[in-house]
C-alpha positions, 0 to 999 in steps of 0.5 A: 502700780501707778503713781497717784499724784496729789493735786494742789487743788485737792490740798487747797480745797482741803486746807482753805477752810475756816478753822436702835440709837444710843444717846449719851451727853456730858452735862456735868460741871467742870472743876474750878479753874484755880486747880489747873497749873497751866491756864493754856490747857485749863477748861474755859467754862465753869458752867454746864455744857448745856448752856454753851451754844452748839456751833457745829453739828455733824453726821458721820457714817462709818461704812464701806466703799470702793476707791481707785487707788491704783489703775485697774480694779478699785480698792474696797475700803472703809471710810467716814462720810460726813455731812454738816447739819449745823454750822459752817460747812467749811469746818468739815471737809473730805479729802477727794480721792482718799479713804481718809477724812474728814478733817475738822477745823474748829476753834478752841471753846467751840461746842461740837456735836457728832452723830456717828452711825455704824454701817460696818459689819462689826461694832465700832466707836470713835476715840478722839485722840488727844482731846480733853473730853469726858469719859462718855465722849472718849470712845471707850470700847464699852460704848461700842455700838452695833451695826445699824446703831448710832452714838451721839457725841457732845463736847466742848473743845478745851484743847490748845491749838494743835492737830489731833485725830480720831479713829475707831476704838472697839476692843480687838477691832481697832487694828483692822478698822483703822487699817481699812481706812477709818481715820480723820483729823481734828485741827484746833486753832486759838488766839495764841496761834493766830497771832504768830502768822504761821503759814495758812490756807494752801500753805498749811498741809496735814499729811497722814503717813501709813503703810499698807499691803495690796494684792494683785487685785488692788485689795488691802491685805491684813494679818496674813502671818497670823500670830507673828504679826499680832505679836510684832505689829503689821508692816505694809510694803507700800507707803501712802500719804493721805491715802495716796501711794507714791505720793507727790505734791506740787508746792510753791517756793514759799514757807509751809506748815507741814502737819505730820501724823503717823497713822500706821498700825505699828511702823516707826518712821525716822523722817528726814529730808533726802538732802540732809536739810535740818527739820524745823519742828514747831509743834508736837501732839499737844500743839505748839512748842515754846520755841522752834527746835531743829533736828537732823531727823525725827522719830515718829511712832504710831499715834504721834504728831509733829509739825514742821516749818519748811521754807522752800523759797529760792528752790524753784524747779527743784524737788524735796523728798521726805524719806524715812532713814534706815535703822537696824530694827528690833529682834527676837531670839529663842523660844518655841516660835522664833527658834533663833534670831529674827528681825522683827521691826523693819527699819528699811529706808523708805520714800515718803513724799515728793514735793515738786517746787514750782513758782514763787508763792507768798513772801516768807515771814520769818518764823517767830523765835517764841511760839507759845507759853507752856507752864512746866509741871514741877516734879516737886509738886507730884503727889508720888514724887518719890514713888512713881506709878510704874507700868512694866511692859512685858510678855505675858505668855505669848501676849504683850502685857502691862504689869502682867495684866491684859485688857478687861472691859470693866476692871480697874486695879487698885494701882490704876486709880488716881485723884482728880487734880493730882499731879503724878509721875508715871513711868513706863518700863520696857522690860521685853527681851528679858524673859526666859523659858520655852514658852517665852519669846525674847522680844525686843519691841518698842511700845508707843504708850498713849494715855487717854483723857490727858496731855502730859510732859516728858520728865526723862528717859533712861536706857538700860546697859546693853540696849544703847545701840538700837536706842542711839539710832532713833533717840536723837529724833525724839521731840519731848518738848511741849505737850504729849499724849503718846510717847515711844518707849524703846526696848530696855528704856524707862520713860517718866512723864508728868501728868495732871488729872485736871479735866474730868473724873471717870474711867479712861484707857492707857495702852500701846498704840501699836494697834495689833498690841492694843487689840491683843490686850496691851491696854488697861483702864485707869480711873480718875476719882473726884 
């Protein structure tokens, strides 16, 4: 395999931007702004969507292609191809020599229309991960379109500034469609962020981390171990950043904004600088933190995002390497499948990205000590403060389940119904590893839990006695400050979050963002009633 060099020109091109057909559109009225606890996340309009001017209209085609990822045979991939029909062409741009993309850069309040055309051999639909949009726009599998069909998205961006992303979400096909290349970024800016003077243009680098396995003909290989990989999650043997293996990037001796997404199907990363320099975190899933925080390492699960402020001034001629530190992983024991104790989740040390620091760049402005205003939810205001809505993450036969249930396309249980405007405590309790019996595999598996249609705040974590060792290897890297839409729940752990259903009524999803778990049924509907 050859070393594929990410050129600065590619990144400058990418980052130097302004920020049978099935047709569905959202045109309902939004709830009154007075119902929202945090004005930074409240919808910004009180009128029907139809009265908001369209500022960006994009055609997205999901189809097949080939790409020279290595020397020799080109790799067969799936990718989104984009073209702008209305609005600034610089708002949507592909990353050259990569299967990933496009990257949208939009401003809060903009109305965006996207026409998705399916040229894949299977049904597909797009989920706009982290965006606060109506049910019909969110990418539920029941809206999946057949090959040759199209889907019309139409929504207003009400999220605060942050890096969100989009990917396929058809039932039982999300894992392979993401794996073979379908994913892109959706970056939102707003006035609060603009006032900070953070690194921009070529100094603002989105970085998507993924793992893949390739055969001798440079073709991606997926789920070769059958049931075991479905239960555990796919782990590739090659790390790619923005679709490039052995990724290296030339940077200047200046400050950078590094936006990291774990776009892997199931792998967890323990990210750090190779020389032990602390990481400065400025944002997570739902945008900027109130203030920067520093960590020796960051634990990043599938679907999670984190943004770093990195100052390379004074380092001309040196190299900084982003690595994933080793951890012991997770295990299984007993049962008819394993027949003993087996390491399931690989925590091997990994090289992620090399940054070669060259000439001096722009002068570095000090990082502000105050980044944003976040109104904290108050647990005392939760309608179920003393009776949290609990979700047990367990094994159901040979499948991961939530409260003993697996996915049903239209089913919503009585304990999966919430009221629009309510603040609730949700708790995810990872009980896997506690099962017994001949047909039960005692798996200790982490689960990154994602809730559609909302952003939430982490209330607290509690680890069960006997699970502390694996937990302590990763827990110092959790970034629970600010707004989240995905949270890692470790084996033996209970995680409580505060979530207000303050945007739209409708039926949304909550699920594990280990894509193999999701495809196998570890996903459920929940309904917000007005």
